[in-house]
BALOBA-1460 file (C-alpha; in Angstrom, 3 decimals):
// residues 329
<rec num="1" residu="m" x="3.972" y="-12.259" z="-31.124"/>
<rec num="2" residu="h" x="3.268" y="-9.269" z="-28.915"/>
<rec num="3" residu="s" x="5.527" y="-8.311" z="-26.031"/>
<rec num="4" residu="k" x="4.295" y="-9.833" z="-22.803"/>
<rec num="5" residu="r" x="1.864" y="-7.474" z="-21.076"/>
<rec num="6" residu="v" x="2.793" y="-6.992" z="-17.427"/>
<rec num="7" residu="v" x="0.605" y="-4.908" z="-15.116"/>
<rec num="8" residu="v" x="1.914" y="-3.787" z="-11.724"/>
<rec num="9" residu="i" x="-0.638" y="-2.725" z="-9.089"/>
<rec num="10" residu="g" x="0.370" y="-0.723" z="-6.040"/>
<rec num="11" residu="g" x="2.041" y="2.497" z="-4.952"/>
<rec num="12" residu="g" x="4.947" y="3.843" z="-2.948"/>
<rec num="13" residu="t" x="8.543" y="2.650" z="-2.851"/>
<rec num="14" residu="g" x="7.620" y="-1.009" z="-3.357"/>
<rec num="15" residu="t" x="6.113" y="-0.313" z="-6.761"/>
<rec num="16" residu="y" x="9.030" y="1.998" z="-7.624"/>
<rec num="17" residu="t" x="11.407" y="-0.897" z="-6.916"/>
<rec num="18" residu="v" x="9.462" y="-3.356" z="-9.095"/>
<rec num="19" residu="l" x="9.249" y="-0.927" z="-12.017"/>
<rec num="20" residu="s" x="12.939" y="0.028" z="-11.801"/>
<rec num="21" residu="g" x="13.840" y="-3.600" z="-12.460"/>
<rec num="22" residu="l" x="11.126" y="-4.561" z="-14.964"/>
<rec num="23" residu="k" x="11.829" y="-1.577" z="-17.250"/>
<rec num="24" residu="k" x="15.076" y="-3.280" z="-18.302"/>
<rec num="25" residu="y" x="13.166" y="-6.106" z="-20.021"/>
<rec num="26" residu="p" x="11.340" y="-5.983" z="-23.390"/>
<rec num="27" residu="l" x="7.859" y="-5.915" z="-21.836"/>
<rec num="28" residu="d" x="4.622" y="-4.055" z="-22.520"/>
<rec num="29" residu="l" x="4.614" y="-2.559" z="-19.044"/>
<rec num="30" residu="s" x="1.775" y="-0.757" z="-17.255"/>
<rec num="31" residu="v" x="1.358" y="0.359" z="-13.663"/>
<rec num="32" residu="i" x="-1.961" y="0.998" z="-11.933"/>
<rec num="33" residu="v" x="-1.274" y="3.550" z="-9.226"/>
<rec num="34" residu="s" x="-3.048" y="4.159" z="-5.939"/>
<rec num="35" residu="m" x="-4.673" y="7.617" z="-5.646"/>
<rec num="36" residu="m" x="-5.586" y="7.612" z="-1.938"/>
<rec num="37" residu="d" x="-2.518" y="9.230" z="-0.331"/>
<rec num="38" residu="s" x="-3.413" y="12.031" z="2.070"/>
<rec num="39" residu="g" x="-0.198" y="12.642" z="4.024"/>
<rec num="40" residu="g" x="2.687" y="15.071" z="3.687"/>
<rec num="41" residu="s" x="2.658" y="17.179" z="0.534"/>
<rec num="42" residu="n" x="-0.313" y="15.252" z="-0.843"/>
<rec num="43" residu="r" x="-2.506" y="16.767" z="1.847"/>
<rec num="44" residu="v" x="-1.518" y="20.221" z="0.578"/>
<rec num="45" residu="l" x="-2.257" y="19.206" z="-3.024"/>
<rec num="46" residu="r" x="-5.728" y="18.004" z="-2.039"/>
<rec num="47" residu="d" x="-6.623" y="20.845" z="0.322"/>
<rec num="48" residu="e" x="-5.047" y="23.821" z="-1.438"/>
<rec num="49" residu="f" x="-4.704" y="22.816" z="-5.096"/>
<rec num="50" residu="g" x="-7.847" y="20.694" z="-5.340"/>
<rec num="51" residu="i" x="-6.122" y="17.809" z="-7.136"/>
<rec num="52" residu="l" x="-5.601" y="14.171" z="-6.282"/>
<rec num="53" residu="p" x="-2.287" y="13.002" z="-4.745"/>
<rec num="54" residu="t" x="0.687" y="12.774" z="-7.075"/>
<rec num="55" residu="s" x="3.507" y="11.266" z="-4.975"/>
<rec num="56" residu="d" x="2.912" y="7.663" z="-6.077"/>
<rec num="57" residu="l" x="2.445" y="8.801" z="-9.682"/>
<rec num="58" residu="r" x="5.684" y="10.783" z="-9.502"/>
<rec num="59" residu="q" x="7.651" y="7.817" z="-8.183"/>
<rec num="60" residu="c" x="6.348" y="5.598" z="-10.981"/>
<rec num="61" residu="i" x="7.169" y="8.225" z="-13.597"/>
<rec num="62" residu="v" x="10.740" y="8.565" z="-12.327"/>
<rec num="63" residu="a" x="11.119" y="4.772" z="-12.202"/>
<rec num="64" residu="l" x="10.037" y="4.439" z="-15.843"/>
<rec num="65" residu="a" x="11.816" y="7.547" z="-17.157"/>
<rec num="66" residu="g" x="13.548" y="6.877" z="-20.477"/>
<rec num="67" residu="k" x="17.304" y="6.419" z="-20.854"/>
<rec num="68" residu="n" x="17.573" y="9.747" z="-22.628"/>
<rec num="69" residu="a" x="15.650" y="11.694" z="-19.984"/>
<rec num="70" residu="n" x="17.831" y="14.507" z="-18.684"/>
<rec num="71" residu="g" x="19.507" y="13.597" z="-15.381"/>
<rec num="72" residu="i" x="18.821" y="17.084" z="-14.061"/>
<rec num="73" residu="i" x="15.082" y="16.571" z="-14.625"/>
<rec num="74" residu="r" x="15.186" y="13.230" z="-12.783"/>
<rec num="75" residu="n" x="16.941" y="14.871" z="-9.833"/>
<rec num="76" residu="l" x="14.471" y="17.742" z="-9.808"/>
<rec num="77" residu="f" x="11.486" y="15.398" z="-9.672"/>
<rec num="78" residu="t" x="12.834" y="13.660" z="-6.569"/>
<rec num="79" residu="y" x="14.134" y="16.837" z="-4.897"/>
<rec num="80" residu="r" x="12.453" y="17.603" z="-1.575"/>
<rec num="81" residu="y" x="12.512" y="21.176" z="-0.270"/>
<rec num="82" residu="t" x="14.247" y="21.544" z="3.102"/>
<rec num="83" residu="k" x="13.278" y="25.186" z="3.640"/>
<rec num="84" residu="g" x="10.447" y="27.550" z="2.899"/>
<rec num="85" residu="v" x="7.195" y="28.247" z="4.700"/>
<rec num="86" residu="g" x="4.511" y="26.053" z="3.170"/>
<rec num="87" residu="i" x="6.805" y="24.088" z="0.864"/>
<rec num="88" residu="e" x="9.250" y="22.459" z="3.291"/>
<rec num="89" residu="g" x="8.968" y="18.692" z="2.835"/>
<rec num="90" residu="m" x="7.294" y="18.970" z="-0.576"/>
<rec num="91" residu="t" x="8.888" y="17.610" z="-3.738"/>
<rec num="92" residu="f" x="9.534" y="19.611" z="-6.876"/>
<rec num="93" residu="g" x="7.833" y="16.882" z="-8.916"/>
<rec num="94" residu="n" x="4.560" y="17.221" z="-7.016"/>
<rec num="95" residu="l" x="4.521" y="21.002" z="-7.461"/>
<rec num="96" residu="f" x="5.435" y="20.638" z="-11.145"/>
<rec num="97" residu="m" x="2.520" y="18.267" z="-11.790"/>
<rec num="98" residu="a" x="0.151" y="20.563" z="-9.875"/>
<rec num="99" residu="a" x="1.208" y="23.436" z="-12.160"/>
<rec num="100" residu="l" x="0.644" y="21.324" z="-15.288"/>
<rec num="101" residu="a" x="-2.826" y="20.340" z="-14.068"/>
<rec num="102" residu="d" x="-3.643" y="24.054" z="-13.842"/>
<rec num="103" residu="i" x="-2.108" y="24.844" z="-17.240"/>
<rec num="104" residu="y" x="-3.805" y="22.001" z="-19.138"/>
<rec num="105" residu="g" x="-7.043" y="21.967" z="-17.180"/>
<rec num="106" residu="s" x="-6.926" y="18.371" z="-15.957"/>
<rec num="107" residu="q" x="-4.762" y="16.056" z="-13.930"/>
<rec num="108" residu="e" x="-4.992" y="13.413" z="-16.638"/>
<rec num="109" residu="r" x="-3.349" y="15.758" z="-19.154"/>
<rec num="110" residu="a" x="-0.744" y="16.741" z="-16.566"/>
<rec num="111" residu="i" x="0.258" y="13.083" z="-16.182"/>
<rec num="112" residu="e" x="0.486" y="12.657" z="-19.969"/>
<rec num="113" residu="k" x="2.688" y="15.745" z="-20.359"/>
<rec num="114" residu="t" x="4.969" y="14.746" z="-17.484"/>
<rec num="115" residu="c" x="5.409" y="11.300" z="-19.062"/>
<rec num="116" residu="e" x="6.307" y="12.959" z="-22.360"/>
<rec num="117" residu="l" x="8.912" y="15.158" z="-20.681"/>
<rec num="118" residu="l" x="10.622" y="12.220" z="-18.966"/>
<rec num="119" residu="e" x="10.195" y="9.920" z="-21.984"/>
<rec num="120" residu="v" x="8.459" y="7.295" z="-19.871"/>
<rec num="121" residu="t" x="8.580" y="3.741" z="-21.197"/>
<rec num="122" residu="g" x="5.317" y="2.127" z="-20.184"/>
<rec num="123" residu="k" x="1.874" y="3.321" z="-19.169"/>
<rec num="124" residu="i" x="1.136" y="5.178" z="-15.923"/>
<rec num="125" residu="i" x="-2.521" y="4.560" z="-15.056"/>
<rec num="126" residu="p" x="-4.260" y="6.131" z="-12.033"/>
<rec num="127" residu="v" x="-6.613" y="3.605" z="-10.447"/>
<rec num="128" residu="t" x="-9.310" y="6.299" z="-10.290"/>
<rec num="129" residu="f" x="-9.826" y="10.015" z="-10.825"/>
<rec num="130" residu="d" x="-12.617" y="10.176" z="-8.242"/>
<rec num="131" residu="d" x="-11.799" y="12.086" z="-5.072"/>
<rec num="132" residu="a" x="-12.168" y="9.463" z="-2.338"/>
<rec num="133" residu="h" x="-10.688" y="8.763" z="1.080"/>
<rec num="134" residu="l" x="-9.890" y="5.492" z="2.828"/>
<rec num="135" residu="i" x="-11.725" y="4.317" z="5.939"/>
<rec num="136" residu="a" x="-10.192" y="1.622" z="8.146"/>
<rec num="137" residu="t" x="-12.310" y="-0.250" z="10.683"/>
<rec num="138" residu="y" x="-10.258" y="-1.900" z="13.439"/>
<rec num="139" residu="d" x="-11.046" y="-4.973" z="15.515"/>
<rec num="140" residu="n" x="-11.990" y="-2.779" z="18.489"/>
<rec num="141" residu="g" x="-14.676" y="-1.010" z="16.456"/>
<rec num="142" residu="t" x="-12.648" y="2.173" z="15.915"/>
<rec num="143" residu="r" x="-12.971" y="3.761" z="12.468"/>
<rec num="144" residu="v" x="-10.288" y="6.017" z="11.027"/>
<rec num="145" residu="l" x="-10.708" y="8.280" z="7.992"/>
<rec num="146" residu="g" x="-7.769" y="9.145" z="5.761"/>
<rec num="147" residu="e" x="-4.789" y="7.254" z="4.341"/>
<rec num="148" residu="h" x="-2.269" y="9.202" z="6.408"/>
<rec num="149" residu="y" x="-3.937" y="8.341" z="9.735"/>
<rec num="150" residu="i" x="-4.119" y="4.671" z="8.756"/>
<rec num="151" residu="d" x="-0.503" y="4.674" z="7.592"/>
<rec num="152" residu="e" x="0.760" y="6.363" z="10.763"/>
<rec num="153" residu="p" x="-1.822" y="5.544" z="13.468"/>
<rec num="154" residu="d" x="-2.069" y="6.795" z="17.024"/>
<rec num="155" residu="d" x="-0.946" y="4.551" z="19.879"/>
<rec num="156" residu="k" x="-4.350" y="2.952" z="20.524"/>
<rec num="157" residu="n" x="-4.538" y="1.508" z="16.988"/>
<rec num="158" residu="a" x="-0.829" y="0.762" z="16.450"/>
<rec num="159" residu="k" x="-1.199" y="-2.936" z="17.331"/>
<rec num="160" residu="r" x="-4.839" y="-3.419" z="16.280"/>
<rec num="161" residu="r" x="-5.963" y="-5.364" z="13.226"/>
<rec num="162" residu="i" x="-7.888" y="-3.794" z="10.385"/>
<rec num="163" residu="v" x="-11.042" y="-5.837" z="9.771"/>
<rec num="164" residu="e" x="-12.377" y="-3.769" z="6.882"/>
<rec num="165" residu="l" x="-10.997" y="-1.218" z="4.430"/>
<rec num="166" residu="s" x="-13.450" y="0.894" z="2.442"/>
<rec num="167" residu="i" x="-13.617" y="4.261" z="0.698"/>
<rec num="168" residu="i" x="-15.882" y="7.277" z="0.890"/>
<rec num="169" residu="p" x="-17.470" y="8.223" z="-1.394"/>
<rec num="170" residu="d" x="-17.470" y="5.246" z="-3.754"/>
<rec num="171" residu="a" x="-14.867" y="5.513" z="-6.503"/>
<rec num="172" residu="r" x="-14.910" y="3.995" z="-9.983"/>
<rec num="173" residu="a" x="-11.886" y="2.502" z="-11.671"/>
<rec num="174" residu="t" x="-10.554" y="4.267" z="-14.742"/>
<rec num="175" residu="k" x="-11.365" y="2.495" z="-17.991"/>
<rec num="176" residu="s" x="-7.634" y="2.307" z="-18.756"/>
<rec num="177" residu="a" x="-7.001" y="0.412" z="-15.499"/>
<rec num="178" residu="v" x="-9.724" y="-2.159" z="-16.187"/>
<rec num="179" residu="n" x="-8.576" y="-2.635" z="-19.785"/>
<rec num="180" residu="a" x="-4.936" y="-3.101" z="-18.739"/>
<rec num="181" residu="i" x="-5.907" y="-5.787" z="-16.224"/>
<rec num="182" residu="s" x="-8.174" y="-7.559" z="-18.706"/>
<rec num="183" residu="s" x="-5.479" y="-7.791" z="-21.394"/>
<rec num="184" residu="a" x="-2.515" y="-8.607" z="-19.119"/>
<rec num="185" residu="d" x="-0.356" y="-11.726" z="-19.313"/>
<rec num="186" residu="l" x="0.948" y="-11.213" z="-15.782"/>
<rec num="187" residu="i" x="-0.385" y="-9.100" z="-12.901"/>
<rec num="188" residu="v" x="2.107" y="-8.143" z="-10.174"/>
<rec num="189" residu="i" x="0.615" y="-7.092" z="-6.833"/>
<rec num="190" residu="g" x="2.845" y="-5.308" z="-4.294"/>
<rec num="191" residu="p" x="5.123" y="-5.126" z="-2.456"/>
<rec num="192" residu="g" x="4.030" y="-2.175" z="-0.347"/>
<rec num="193" residu="d" x="1.985" y="-1.183" z="2.685"/>
<rec num="194" residu="l" x="-0.731" y="-3.823" z="2.655"/>
<rec num="195" residu="y" x="-3.760" y="-1.587" z="3.093"/>
<rec num="196" residu="t" x="-2.641" y="1.893" z="2.008"/>
<rec num="197" residu="s" x="-0.629" y="0.924" z="-1.092"/>
<rec num="198" residu="v" x="-2.098" y="-2.417" z="-2.216"/>
<rec num="199" residu="i" x="-5.600" y="-3.236" z="-0.956"/>
<rec num="200" residu="c" x="-6.662" y="0.404" z="-1.378"/>
<rec num="201" residu="n" x="-6.708" y="-0.312" z="-5.127"/>
<rec num="202" residu="f" x="-9.022" y="-3.312" z="-4.718"/>
<rec num="203" residu="v" x="-11.756" y="-1.300" z="-2.972"/>
<rec num="204" residu="v" x="-12.098" y="0.931" z="-6.035"/>
<rec num="205" residu="s" x="-15.163" y="-0.331" z="-7.906"/>
<rec num="206" residu="g" x="-14.235" y="-2.525" z="-10.873"/>
<rec num="207" residu="i" x="-10.651" y="-3.439" z="-9.940"/>
<rec num="208" residu="a" x="-11.178" y="-6.607" z="-7.876"/>
<rec num="209" residu="h" x="-13.701" y="-7.940" z="-10.416"/>
<rec num="210" residu="a" x="-11.296" y="-7.248" z="-13.309"/>
<rec num="211" residu="i" x="-8.446" y="-9.064" z="-11.521"/>
<rec num="212" residu="k" x="-10.663" y="-12.052" z="-10.773"/>
<rec num="213" residu="k" x="-11.877" y="-12.293" z="-14.394"/>
<rec num="214" residu="s" x="-8.470" y="-11.687" z="-16.014"/>
<rec num="215" residu="k" x="-6.775" y="-14.705" z="-17.586"/>
<rec num="216" residu="a" x="-3.374" y="-13.340" z="-16.537"/>
<rec num="217" residu="k" x="-1.134" y="-15.087" z="-14.038"/>
<rec num="218" residu="k" x="-1.303" y="-13.245" z="-10.725"/>
<rec num="219" residu="v" x="1.695" y="-12.908" z="-8.415"/>
<rec num="220" residu="y" x="1.920" y="-11.252" z="-5.025"/>
<rec num="221" residu="v" x="5.302" y="-9.981" z="-3.854"/>
<rec num="222" residu="m" x="5.440" y="-10.530" z="-0.089"/>
<rec num="223" residu="n" x="6.542" y="-7.619" z="2.084"/>
<rec num="224" residu="l" x="9.868" y="-7.920" z="3.861"/>
<rec num="225" residu="m" x="8.710" y="-6.417" z="7.154"/>
<rec num="226" residu="t" x="5.535" y="-5.987" z="9.166"/>
<rec num="227" residu="k" x="4.155" y="-2.472" z="9.695"/>
<rec num="228" residu="t" x="2.779" y="-1.025" z="12.905"/>
<rec num="229" residu="g" x="-0.849" y="0.010" z="12.460"/>
<rec num="230" residu="q" x="-1.427" y="-2.210" z="9.433"/>
<rec num="231" residu="t" x="0.256" y="-5.601" z="9.725"/>
<rec num="232" residu="y" x="1.564" y="-5.736" z="13.291"/>
<rec num="233" residu="g" x="2.457" y="-9.374" z="14.001"/>
<rec num="234" residu="f" x="1.350" y="-10.518" z="10.521"/>
<rec num="235" residu="s" x="2.816" y="-13.680" z="9.025"/>
<rec num="236" residu="a" x="3.001" y="-14.362" z="5.280"/>
<rec num="237" residu="n" x="-0.282" y="-16.287" z="5.484"/>
<rec num="238" residu="d" x="-1.964" y="-13.316" z="7.142"/>
<rec num="239" residu="h" x="-0.945" y="-11.127" z="4.192"/>
<rec num="240" residu="i" x="-2.319" y="-13.669" z="1.713"/>
<rec num="241" residu="r" x="-5.613" y="-13.999" z="3.583"/>
<rec num="242" residu="e" x="-6.143" y="-10.245" z="3.492"/>
<rec num="243" residu="i" x="-5.349" y="-10.040" z="-0.226"/>
<rec num="244" residu="e" x="-7.800" y="-12.878" z="-0.955"/>
<rec num="245" residu="k" x="-10.454" y="-11.266" z="1.215"/>
<rec num="246" residu="y" x="-10.699" y="-8.445" z="-1.337"/>
<rec num="247" residu="i" x="-9.963" y="-10.179" z="-4.669"/>
<rec num="248" residu="g" x="-11.214" y="-13.694" z="-3.882"/>
<rec num="249" residu="e" x="-9.729" y="-17.017" z="-2.800"/>
<rec num="250" residu="g" x="-7.819" y="-18.952" z="-5.428"/>
<rec num="251" residu="v" x="-7.118" y="-15.862" z="-7.553"/>
<rec num="252" residu="l" x="-3.386" y="-15.666" z="-6.781"/>
<rec num="253" residu="d" x="-1.171" y="-18.106" z="-8.704"/>
<rec num="254" residu="y" x="2.206" y="-17.243" z="-7.160"/>
<rec num="255" residu="v" x="3.733" y="-15.529" z="-4.168"/>
<rec num="256" residu="i" x="7.349" y="-14.362" z="-4.183"/>
<rec num="257" residu="v" x="9.041" y="-14.495" z="-0.779"/>
<rec num="258" residu="d" x="12.493" y="-13.215" z="0.164"/>
<rec num="259" residu="s" x="14.600" y="-15.986" z="1.701"/>
<rec num="260" residu="t" x="17.529" y="-13.856" z="2.911"/>
<rec num="261" residu="n" x="18.535" y="-14.985" z="6.400"/>
<rec num="262" residu="k" x="20.412" y="-11.951" z="7.667"/>
<rec num="263" residu="l" x="19.397" y="-8.285" z="7.567"/>
<rec num="264" residu="p" x="21.955" y="-5.500" z="7.030"/>
<rec num="265" residu="s" x="23.732" y="-4.608" z="10.279"/>
<rec num="266" residu="g" x="22.055" y="-2.001" z="12.446"/>
<rec num="267" residu="t" x="18.595" y="-2.314" z="10.921"/>
<rec num="268" residu="l" x="17.194" y="-4.912" z="13.320"/>
<rec num="269" residu="k" x="17.592" y="-2.612" z="16.300"/>
<rec num="270" residu="r" x="15.909" y="0.272" z="14.505"/>
<rec num="271" residu="y" x="13.026" y="-1.912" z="13.350"/>
<rec num="272" residu="k" x="12.631" y="-3.295" z="16.879"/>
<rec num="273" residu="e" x="12.362" y="0.246" z="18.203"/>
<rec num="274" residu="a" x="9.585" y="0.842" z="15.651"/>
<rec num="275" residu="k" x="7.857" y="-2.381" z="16.826"/>
<rec num="276" residu="t" x="8.184" y="-4.068" z="13.435"/>
<rec num="277" residu="s" x="9.762" y="-7.390" z="12.463"/>
<rec num="278" residu="r" x="10.493" y="-9.713" z="9.540"/>
<rec num="279" residu="v" x="7.423" y="-11.297" z="7.970"/>
<rec num="280" residu="v" x="7.493" y="-14.959" z="9.014"/>
<rec num="281" residu="d" x="7.267" y="-17.395" z="6.085"/>
<rec num="282" residu="d" x="4.528" y="-19.840" z="7.132"/>
<rec num="283" residu="l" x="3.432" y="-20.789" z="3.610"/>
<rec num="284" residu="a" x="4.315" y="-24.490" z="3.795"/>
<rec num="285" residu="n" x="0.751" y="-25.701" z="3.192"/>
<rec num="286" residu="t" x="-0.581" y="-23.030" z="0.849"/>
<rec num="287" residu="k" x="-2.092" y="-23.982" z="-2.522"/>
<rec num="288" residu="i" x="-0.365" y="-21.000" z="-4.103"/>
<rec num="289" residu="k" x="3.004" y="-21.712" z="-5.702"/>
<rec num="290" residu="v" x="5.696" y="-20.123" z="-3.515"/>
<rec num="291" residu="i" x="8.846" y="-18.707" z="-5.148"/>
<rec num="292" residu="r" x="11.612" y="-18.328" z="-2.552"/>
<rec num="293" residu="k" x="14.717" y="-16.366" z="-3.522"/>
<rec num="294" residu="s" x="17.246" y="-14.093" z="-1.845"/>
<rec num="295" residu="l" x="15.951" y="-10.717" z="-2.998"/>
<rec num="296" residu="l" x="17.075" y="-8.265" z="-0.329"/>
<rec num="297" residu="s" x="18.979" y="-5.143" z="-1.360"/>
<rec num="298" residu="k" x="22.298" y="-4.595" z="0.404"/>
<rec num="299" residu="n" x="21.541" y="-0.890" z="0.732"/>
<rec num="300" residu="v" x="20.032" y="0.641" z="3.862"/>
<rec num="301" residu="y" x="17.890" y="3.619" z="2.881"/>
<rec num="302" residu="e" x="17.930" y="6.923" z="4.732"/>
<rec num="303" residu="k" x="15.281" y="9.573" z="4.111"/>
<rec num="304" residu="s" x="15.971" y="13.301" z="3.848"/>
<rec num="305" residu="k" x="15.587" y="15.426" z="6.979"/>
<rec num="306" residu="s" x="12.674" y="17.322" z="5.423"/>
<rec num="307" residu="d" x="10.691" y="14.121" z="4.827"/>
<rec num="308" residu="k" x="8.214" y="13.842" z="7.710"/>
<rec num="309" residu="l" x="6.794" y="10.437" z="6.767"/>
<rec num="310" residu="i" x="7.989" y="7.018" z="7.958"/>
<rec num="311" residu="r" x="10.006" y="5.177" z="5.271"/>
<rec num="312" residu="s" x="11.295" y="1.623" z="4.992"/>
<rec num="313" residu="l" x="14.977" y="1.058" z="5.752"/>
<rec num="314" residu="i" x="15.393" y="-2.121" z="3.721"/>
<rec num="315" residu="r" x="13.925" y="-2.929" z="0.322"/>
<rec num="316" residu="h" x="13.994" y="-5.565" z="-2.372"/>
<rec num="317" residu="d" x="16.827" y="-5.504" z="-4.887"/>
<rec num="318" residu="s" x="15.083" y="-4.245" z="-8.035"/>
<rec num="319" residu="n" x="17.128" y="-6.376" z="-10.436"/>
<rec num="320" residu="k" x="16.770" y="-9.615" z="-8.482"/>
<rec num="321" residu="l" x="13.052" y="-9.078" z="-7.972"/>
<rec num="322" residu="a" x="12.462" y="-8.257" z="-11.641"/>
<rec num="323" residu="h" x="14.345" y="-11.440" z="-12.666"/>
<rec num="324" residu="a" x="12.119" y="-13.554" z="-10.387"/>
<rec num="325" residu="i" x="8.995" y="-11.946" z="-11.855"/>
<rec num="326" residu="v" x="10.057" y="-12.285" z="-15.494"/>
<rec num="327" residu="d" x="10.882" y="-15.968" z="-14.896"/>
<rec num="328" residu="l" x="7.137" y="-16.520" z="-14.404"/>
<rec num="329" residu="l" x="6.551" y="-15.542" z="-18.038"/>
């Protein structure tokens, strides 16, 4: 019997958390990574280096780094410069992968070589190698170009709903991504920013169709909190409806929902100031099987001073979440 093939689809810290837990199980693990980021150091990589964003790739590589990978290398890949004109806020890992892309002549080879260096267990698969940007259309008719401006919107769109997410120009899924989805036993979607980490993968040509046709079980990991500009005021059902809008109704088999009652002290006030709140579990009448478990990490995360982007304070516990996912196999 082959090891169970698990494919994770997403990007950002949510996917990092899932992979950090799943790597501890004897699985044939693959991750399909979003390539639409356009904020922070990724903007520099696109504009000045002419390569696609690497931050989500880097996080996945670090999450799946082998046990024997040098601790110094791991620390270097997550190190963010706090000084230096032009490099403040950038990570060493992003600059390293940009250098490898130049040395080996392609970003694909750079990813392969980085995985070799960190002895990655699993497959890191970019969703596309086409240079495309996200476009969000809001319910007031406003259209916004670029992942960063969707992720951190101006005040007029902060509480609006996105009615359509698309990309320009059209992008094609990598053959490796389609093949991984087609041969999977379990597909894990999320958690992560609904539009800029999750749904952005579905608008790449070939991905939604592959998910719909795959015989794998499909599970969506519900976000812990809403996000201003993307899911302001969203309930759990709202998240599900948006996922199904892009991959089709009846495609999801399971949804995993955190059932923790109390957040770590001090976080509620900070989330309230950011106009975000807990995602309300209103999945009582859904046809999808709901898995409710206490999955919240006890840690409250603080970003470095040089990191200009908004980060989540609370996250899933990687071990608890991985256990809930593996139980589905």
